[in-house]
Every structure is written in C-alpha cells, then in structure tokens.
C-alpha positions as CSV (number, residue, x, y, z in Angstrom):
1,M,0.1,0.0,0.0
2,K,1.3,3.4,-0.8
3,L,2.0,6.1,1.8
4,P,-1.0,8.5,2.2
5,S,-0.3,12.0,0.9
6,E,-1.0,13.5,4.3
7,L,2.3,11.9,5.5
8,H,4.5,12.9,2.6
9,S,5.7,16.2,4.3
10,L,7.5,13.9,7.0
11,F,9.6,12.1,4.4
12,W,11.2,15.1,2.8
13,H,14.5,13.2,2.8
14,C,13.3,10.5,0.5
15,N,10.9,9.9,-2.4
16,A,7.5,9.5,-0.4
17,E,5.8,8.5,-3.6
18,V,7.6,5.1,-3.6
19,L,7.4,4.3,0.1
20,D,5.3,1.2,0.7
21,T,3.6,0.9,4.1
22,E,4.7,-2.7,4.5
23,T,8.2,-2.6,3.5
24,A,9.0,0.6,5.2
25,K,7.0,-0.1,8.2
26,P,9.5,0.7,10.9
27,Q,10.8,3.8,9.2
28,I,7.2,5.1,8.7
29,I,6.0,4.3,12.3
30,L,9.1,5.9,14.0
31,E,9.1,9.0,11.8
32,V,5.4,9.8,12.5
33,L,5.7,9.1,16.1
34,A,8.8,11.4,16.3
35,R,7.7,14.3,14.1
36,G,4.0,13.8,13.1
37,S,1.1,16.1,14.0
38,L,-1.8,14.8,15.9
39,H,-3.7,14.2,12.7
40,Q,-0.7,12.3,11.2
41,I,-0.5,10.1,14.3
42,K,-4.2,9.3,14.2
43,L,-3.7,8.4,10.4
44,L,-0.8,6.2,11.4
45,Y,-3.3,4.2,13.7
46,R,-5.6,3.7,10.7
47,I,-2.7,2.2,8.8
48,Y,-1.2,0.1,11.5
49,D,-2.9,-1.5,14.4
50,F,-2.0,-0.6,18.0
51,N,0.1,-3.8,18.5
52,T,2.2,-3.1,15.4
53,V,3.0,0.3,16.5
54,G,3.9,-0.9,20.0
55,Q,6.2,-3.6,18.5
56,V,8.1,-1.0,16.5
57,F,8.1,1.5,19.4
58,R,9.5,-1.2,21.9
59,A,12.2,-2.4,19.4
60,D,13.4,1.1,19.1
61,V,13.4,1.9,22.8
62,K,15.2,-1.4,23.5
63,G,17.6,-1.1,20.6
64,N,19.3,2.0,19.1
65,R,16.7,4.3,20.5
66,T,16.3,6.7,17.7
67,L,13.3,8.4,19.0
68,P,13.6,11.5,21.0
69,A,13.3,11.3,24.8
70,P,10.0,13.4,24.8
71,V,8.5,11.0,22.2
72,V,9.6,8.0,24.4
73,Y,8.1,9.5,27.6
74,L,4.9,10.2,25.9
75,F,4.3,6.8,24.3
76,S,5.8,4.8,27.0
77,G,2.6,4.8,29.1
78,L,0.9,3.0,26.2
79,Y,3.5,0.5,25.3
80,L,6.0,-0.2,28.2
81,T,5.6,-1.8,31.5
82,A,7.2,0.1,34.6
83,Q,10.1,-2.5,34.6
84,E,10.7,-1.8,30.8
85,F,10.6,1.9,31.3
86,E,13.5,1.9,33.9
C-alpha cells in the first residue's frame, strides 16, 4: 500500500511516492511518532494496528533508540511496563 499523501511532508529526505507501508513499516512508524502532528499520528493508527506500532516502538526503545526522549516518555505509558521503562 502506498503512503498516504498526508504523511508525505514527513519524508522530505526520500521519495515518499515510492514508500510502501509494509516494506518501510518501521521507518514510517518511527518518523510519524517522532515528528508527526496529531492528525498524522491518528492516520498512523488507521494504517497500522495498536500492537504493530507498539512492537516497533518497543524495538526502538530497547535497541538503538532513535526516538527523541520526549516521544519515548509520551508513548511509554501506552507500550511499556514499569520495569521496561526503567
């Protein structure tokens, strides 16, 4: 599935026209969480289910942590347990 045009502005660094929502799933989810507006985040949850977004979020937090700290704090209440947050 092609990336909705409402998200294209977040992907100025690449050709958003060719991004596929399945093959670029982690990149799309992380970019929208990090820099998206409320409207764009709501759209993200229409493209991907809650658990899919959570899996990508958790993998980022437990891995290289590319998300900015404020974003991690904001979404950790949804996706992390108290032990995982420490």
